[in-house]
C-alpha positions, -999 to +999 in steps of 0.1 A: -892-647+197-891-614+178-869-599+206-843-626+198-845-627+160-842-590+155-807-586+172-796-618+154-807-604+120-790-571+127-757-586+138-757-613+111-765-589+083-737-566+094-712-595+095-723-608+061-721-574+045-687-567+061-673-600+048-687-594+013-673-559+010-639-569+024-637-599+000-646-577-029-620-551-020-593-578-015-602-593-050-598-559-066-565-553-049-552-587-060-561-580-096-545-546-095-513-561-080-512-587-109-516-559-135-491-536-119-464-560-106-438-531-104-460-512-079-460-528-045-488-505-032-517-528-040-501-559-023-493-538+007-528-525+010-540-560+013-526-560+048-554-537+058-580-564+056-583-571+093-586-534+105-610-528+076-632-557+088-633-543+124-640-507+112-667-516+088-684-541+111-684-516+140-697-488+117-726-510+105-735-522+139-733-487+153-756-474+126-782-502+129-781-512+166-812-491+172-831-515+150-824-543+174-849-530+200-826-534+229-835-521+263-823-486+272-795-499+295-782-524+270-786-499+241-765-472+258-737-497+267-737-513+233-736-479+216-706-468+238-687-500+231-693-499+193-682-462+193-649-471+210-643-501+187-651-479+157-626-452+167-598-477+175-603-497+144-604-466+122-571-454+138-556-489+132-568-487+095-553-453+090-519-464+104-519-494+081-528-474+050-501-447+058-475-475+064-484-491+030-482-458+011-448-449+028-433-483+023-444-484-013-429-450-020-396-461-004-395-493-024-399-475-057-373-449-047-348-477-037-353-495-070-349-463-090-317-451-073-285-470-068-268-446-044-266-465-011-261-433+009-292-416-005-313-448-001-303-450+036-311-414+042-346-418+027-351-449+047-343-431+079-366-403+071-394-426+061-391-446+092-393-416+115-422-401+095-441-433+099-435-433+136-446-397+140-478-404+120-485-435+142-480-415+174-502-387+162-530-410+151-528-429+184-530-398+205-560-385+186-577-418+188-572-420+226-585-385+230-615-392+209-623-423+230-620-403+262-643-376+249-671-401+243-676-403+281-698-375+295-676-372+326-645-366+304-663-339+284-669-319+316-633-324+327-622-313+292-635-278+296-616-273+328-585-288+313-587-264+283-591-235+307-557-243+323-540-255+292-514-227+294-502-236+328-503-273+321-483-267+289-456-249+308-454-276+335-454-304+310-427-286+290-404-283+320-411-319+332-405-334+298-376-312+287-353-342+280-380-361+262-389-332+240-352-325+232-347-361+221-378-359+199-366-327+182-331-343+179-347-373+162-363-351+136-331-332+132-312-364+125-338-376+101-339-345+080-305-331+087-288-363+073-264-365+102-266-403+107-286-429+088-296-465+092-267-487+082-240-461+088-208-472+104-201-450+134-177-448+164-193-435+196-175-436+230-147-456+215-171-483+202-173-492+165-206-504+151-234-500+127-266-479+132-293-506+136-324-486+147-334-449+149-365-437+168-377-403+179-360-407+213-332-433+211-307-447+186-293-483+187-257-491+175-249-528+168-212-534+175-189-558+157-193-584+185-231-582+181-237-561+212-264-533+211-256-499+224-287-478+230-281-440+232-304-410+233-306-393+199-297-360+216-261-373+220-256-372+183-267-335+181-246-324+211-215-346+211-189-353+184-188-387+169-173-405+139-194-414+109-173-435+085-202-437+060-206-399+057-196-387+022-187-422+010-179-456+025-143-461+011-118-465+039-080-462+044-065-484+071-031-486+087-010-514+102+019-506+125+050-528+131+076-524+158+108-538+143+145-539+147+166-512+128+180-539+106+145-548+092+145-551+053+121-522+045+124-526+007+116-563+008+087-556+031+072-532+005+074-560-021+059-585+003+030-561+011+022-558-026+021-596-029-001-599+001-026-573-011-028-589-046-040-621-030-064-604-006-100-602-021-110-574+004-084-550-010-100-526-036-067-519-054-068-481-049-036-475-030-010-491-006+023-481+009+049-488+035+071-463+053+092-458+084+072-434+106+092-434+139+124-446+155+135-452+191+167-463+207+159-500+202+132-502+175+117-484+146+080-480+137+069-492+102+035-483+089+017-502+062-012-483+045-040-502+027-074-493+013-108-510+010-143-503-002-159-501+033-151-505+070-157-542+071-133-549+043-106-525+056-106-545+089-102-577+069-073-563+049-056-550+081-057-583+100-046-602+069-016-579+063-006-580+099-007-618+102+010-626+069+037-600+073+047-612+108+047-648+096+070-639+067+094-619+089+096-648+114+104-673+087+127-653+064+140-624+085+139-633+122+166-607+129+141-580+120+119-587+150+125-566+182+152-580+204+164-572+239+203-575+242+216-586+275+253-592+285+275-593+316+295-561+323+333-567+317+359-543+330+386-531+306+422-546+310+436-514+325+410-516+353+417-553+359+453-544+372+451-511+389+484-516+408+501-535+382+506-565+405+481-587+386+464-597+419+428-605+408+419-620+441+411-586+457+398-570+424+362-557+428+338-575+405+306-564+390+273-581+386+253-582+353+235-550+365+268-532+371+268-532+409+303-534+425+308-565+448+338-569+471+353-604+467+355-627+497+387-626+517+406-658+526+430-665+555+435-645+586+446-613+569 
């Protein structure tokens, strides 16, 4: 009977003590959050309750499992399992605490600064730092778990002896992965591209949706996702429309007839923009930028506060201007003139006899056709 009660007392006492400590910590964090409502750290730390329970319970059981009087076989296995759980839960707790601290710092910075570009830059850096910390803690935790096995300790000595050769081989094999990781850090701290920036890559226009240490995701206007290695943005040119400000200038081109009323089009452009909420009122203009034998090119220039609004202004100007030209000035639209070729009067009577029966005729394309002959002649 004692062999059964002792393990139950050890396990039950550890569970009760764990729940009591975690409940007390959660109560203190809740009160601190109510007193400091402007600081989100205390509420974020409450998310660490589950890993704290695992870590504390594993630590208490690991420290007191010898008192359970288990057999040697069960004691060694239980100790190994508790050690692995303790290492994993401690790593989980550290990642949660680091995420809470980083997210709290970012929230306070975002509330204190109203510059959207700076906030996006800090958000990108914070996200990558959090990923780096999580990766480092995970690697250390896995290594610590492996070193708890005696066989792995013996293998560790031989691995350390050949660490130089393995490092060279790993560096050559993972050259592209390492370059992407360093490129991710360069993007984060070099302020080349940030979350939420409007970019154009490979002819595709979109918004940066996710940045990791190895890849970057661009969400296009039609809700597609383009995933690219981050090394592309450090080795290839790309357009960043949010760099240095988000204000945009857009253009709308019209191919019109030479008789198009340019002055009236300027007045109509002004009226269209005044009724367009997406226009920011900074500037507008209309000018003839090119001319061909049959048409002329008219460019309308508009401005907006960001890339989305400039797209809205452009399509609105194009639609309403073409509708206005069609209704009030249809002659201004491009036309293709076609007519039959007519010979001059002198060519109609080359011999002065007025005989048009044998006069060569031309087709609309200008090709000479011999008229049909009648009679025996």
